[in-house]
Backbone as a chain_set.jsonl record, in Angstrom:
{"seq": "XXXXXXXXXXXXXXXXXXXXXXXXXXXXXXXXXXXXXXXXXXXXXXXXXXXXXXXXXXXXX", "coords": {"N": [[-27.882, 32.452, -106.045], [-27.32, 35.122, -108.336], [-25.12, 35.499, -111.025], [-22.905, 37.328, -113.183], [-20.336, 36.444, -115.07], [-17.359, 37.76, -115.971], [-15.448, 37.602, -118.989], [-12.689, 37.548, -118.523], [-12.483, 36.377, -116.049], [-13.059, 33.771, -116.497], [-14.222, 30.65, -117.935], [-14.073, 28.317, -116.432], [-14.553, 29.133, -113.801], [-17.179, 30.078, -114.089], [-18.474, 27.682, -114.774], [-18.027, 26.226, -112.401], [-19.454, 27.769, -110.518], [-22.033, 27.367, -111.532], [-22.294, 24.606, -111.068], [-22.493, 24.69, -108.343], [-25.024, 25.445, -108.012], [-25.853, 27.998, -108.713], [-27.27, 30.733, -110.613], [-25.936, 31.512, -113.573], [-24.433, 33.688, -115.909], [-22.234, 33.599, -118.513], [-20.105, 35.898, -119.68], [-18.37, 35.571, -121.778], [-19.713, 34.003, -123.58], [-21.554, 35.599, -124.745], [-20.966, 36.885, -127.072], [-19.02, 39.315, -128.947], [-16.778, 41.271, -126.913], [-18.426, 43.631, -125.022], [-17.468, 45.755, -123.61], [-16.45, 47.39, -120.533], [-18.289, 49.177, -119.209], [-20.764, 48.482, -120.398], [-20.98, 45.802, -119.572], [-21.187, 46.139, -116.806], [-23.612, 47.524, -116.679], [-25.285, 45.562, -117.752], [-25.105, 43.588, -115.776], [-26.254, 44.969, -113.611], [-28.845, 45.451, -114.607], [-29.801, 42.866, -114.781], [-29.873, 42.136, -112.173], [-27.555, 40.927, -111.117], [-24.495, 39.708, -109.689], [-21.446, 40.96, -110.6], [-18.646, 39.234, -111.602], [-15.289, 39.593, -111.799], [-11.828, 39.986, -112.776], [-10.74, 42.214, -113.611], [-9.29, 45.222, -113.02], [-10.114, 47.72, -113.797], [-12.79, 48.215, -113.35], [-13.193, 49.385, -110.913], [-12.859, 52.106, -111.333], [-15.157, 52.753, -112.712], [-17.131, 52.418, -110.859]], "CA": [[-27.389, 33.768, -106.323], [-27.22, 35.376, -109.776], [-23.813, 36.031, -111.368], [-22.414, 37.572, -114.53], [-18.905, 36.188, -114.982], [-16.599, 38.415, -117.027], [-14.625, 36.648, -119.737], [-11.348, 37.447, -117.94], [-12.56, 35.5, -114.872], [-12.95, 32.437, -117.056], [-15.309, 29.684, -118.042], [-13.978, 27.343, -115.34], [-15.247, 29.71, -112.653], [-18.606, 30.074, -114.416], [-18.928, 26.29, -114.653], [-18.015, 25.854, -110.985], [-20.588, 28.433, -109.885], [-23.238, 26.657, -111.967], [-22.363, 23.327, -110.352], [-22.874, 24.989, -106.964], [-26.45, 25.739, -108.02], [-26.116, 29.407, -108.975], [-27.722, 31.176, -111.927], [-24.718, 32.125, -114.094], [-24.279, 34.089, -117.296], [-20.824, 33.71, -118.873], [-19.989, 36.988, -120.651], [-17.629, 35.078, -122.933], [-20.639, 33.354, -124.504], [-22.511, 36.593, -125.208], [-20.497, 37.502, -128.309], [-17.86, 40.195, -128.775], [-16.7, 41.996, -125.645], [-19.138, 44.898, -125.157], [-16.804, 46.786, -122.818], [-16.687, 47.351, -119.088], [-19.522, 49.875, -118.815], [-21.915, 47.685, -120.845], [-21.075, 44.637, -118.687], [-21.681, 46.603, -115.512], [-25.036, 47.82, -116.865], [-25.968, 44.277, -117.93], [-25.191, 42.956, -114.458], [-27.228, 45.714, -112.803], [-30.181, 45.243, -115.18], [-30.203, 41.49, -114.492], [-29.74, 41.915, -110.736], [-26.49, 39.932, -111.001], [-23.194, 40.088, -109.162], [-20.43, 40.873, -111.642], [-17.405, 38.617, -111.142], [-14.231, 39.96, -112.733], [-10.5, 40.244, -112.217], [-10.359, 43.45, -114.294], [-9.21, 46.284, -112.021], [-10.687, 48.957, -114.328], [-14.17, 48.396, -112.902], [-13.158, 50.279, -109.764], [-13.007, 53.474, -111.819], [-16.544, 52.935, -113.138], [-18.002, 52.446, -109.682]], "C": [[-27.22, 33.901, -107.838], [-25.89, 36.072, -110.084], [-23.703, 36.327, -112.857], [-20.904, 37.452, -114.432], [-18.223, 36.789, -116.205], [-15.684, 37.396, -117.701], [-13.225, 36.494, -119.146], [-11.33, 36.565, -116.687], [-12.601, 34.034, -115.282], [-14.171, 31.543, -116.983], [-15.268, 28.663, -116.909], [-14.699, 27.847, -114.096], [-16.753, 29.703, -112.887], [-19.189, 28.668, -114.264], [-19.024, 25.866, -113.187], [-19.201, 26.484, -110.255], [-21.903, 27.768, -110.268], [-23.396, 25.337, -111.235], [-22.757, 23.514, -108.891], [-24.34, 25.397, -106.868], [-26.814, 27.19, -108.304], [-26.578, 29.629, -110.414], [-26.58, 32.007, -112.518], [-24.865, 32.469, -115.57], [-22.781, 34.284, -117.521], [-20.716, 34.756, -119.976], [-19.242, 36.554, -121.907], [-18.515, 34.417, -123.976], [-21.65, 34.323, -125.105], [-22.114, 37.245, -126.534], [-19.291, 38.376, -128.04], [-17.932, 40.975, -127.465], [-17.365, 43.367, -125.797], [-18.479, 46.056, -124.405], [-17.263, 46.763, -121.37], [-18.012, 47.989, -118.69], [-20.761, 49.07, -119.194], [-22.083, 46.44, -119.969], [-21.634, 45.019, -117.322], [-23.179, 46.9, -115.598], [-25.848, 46.538, -117.031], [-26.142, 43.56, -116.593], [-26.251, 43.646, -113.601], [-28.653, 45.454, -113.3], [-30.71, 43.843, -114.855], [-30.144, 41.14, -113.026], [-28.725, 40.806, -110.464], [-25.254, 40.532, -110.355], [-22.191, 39.908, -110.298], [-19.144, 40.318, -111.036], [-16.353, 38.893, -112.199], [-12.9, 40.036, -112.004], [-9.923, 41.514, -112.84], [-10.411, 44.601, -113.297], [-9.813, 47.6, -112.505], [-12.105, 49.216, -113.83], [-14.227, 49.314, -111.683], [-13.353, 51.724, -110.166], [-14.457, 53.75, -112.235], [-17.499, 53.062, -111.956], [-17.81, 53.73, -108.938]], "O": [[-27.004, 32.908, -108.534], [-25.567, 37.099, -109.488], [-24.327, 35.663, -113.684], [-20.259, 38.271, -113.778], [-18.481, 36.377, -117.336], [-15.209, 36.453, -117.068], [-12.629, 35.422, -119.254], [-10.275, 36.06, -116.304], [-12.222, 33.156, -114.506], [-15.02, 31.667, -116.1], [-16.316, 28.191, -116.468], [-15.379, 27.079, -113.414], [-17.52, 29.361, -111.987], [-20.266, 28.491, -113.695], [-19.992, 25.222, -112.785], [-19.874, 25.819, -109.467], [-22.791, 27.619, -109.429], [-24.5, 24.98, -110.824], [-23.296, 22.597, -108.27], [-24.843, 25.665, -105.777], [-27.974, 27.573, -108.151], [-26.31, 28.822, -111.304], [-26.285, 33.092, -112.017], [-25.347, 31.668, -116.371], [-22.136, 35.046, -116.801], [-21.185, 34.527, -121.091], [-19.46, 37.111, -122.982], [-18.116, 34.283, -125.133], [-22.51, 33.917, -125.887], [-22.858, 38.074, -127.059], [-18.611, 38.209, -127.027], [-19.016, 41.295, -126.976], [-16.922, 44.18, -126.609], [-18.891, 47.206, -124.551], [-18.306, 46.204, -121.029], [-18.774, 47.408, -117.918], [-21.706, 48.98, -118.41], [-23.211, 46.06, -119.654], [-22.458, 44.3, -116.756], [-23.93, 46.562, -114.683], [-26.962, 46.431, -116.518], [-27.2, 42.995, -116.316], [-27.052, 42.982, -112.943], [-29.563, 45.259, -112.495], [-31.913, 43.654, -114.675], [-30.34, 39.982, -112.656], [-28.984, 39.878, -109.698], [-25.005, 41.732, -110.467], [-22.098, 38.831, -110.887], [-18.618, 40.87, -110.07], [-16.495, 38.484, -113.351], [-12.85, 40.137, -110.778], [-8.758, 41.847, -112.622], [-11.483, 44.918, -112.781], [-10.005, 48.513, -111.702], [-12.569, 50.355, -113.889], [-15.249, 49.963, -111.46], [-13.952, 52.496, -109.418], [-14.924, 54.882, -112.114], [-18.533, 53.725, -112.04], [-18.453, 53.952, -107.912]]}, "num_chains": 1, "name": "protein.A"}
């Protein structure tokens, strides 16, 4: 499965998902925080599941 892990979800989760054999992009390693909308668009463009604990994403969906 392909994931984009938001920086608020943490590197430990990203590492764990990678160890489970998943294709993971850690948003924290992409540079400055691009904002919620940009992360959602990045996940959609890459056909990735966005993993976050940020409740603001509900408003964007």
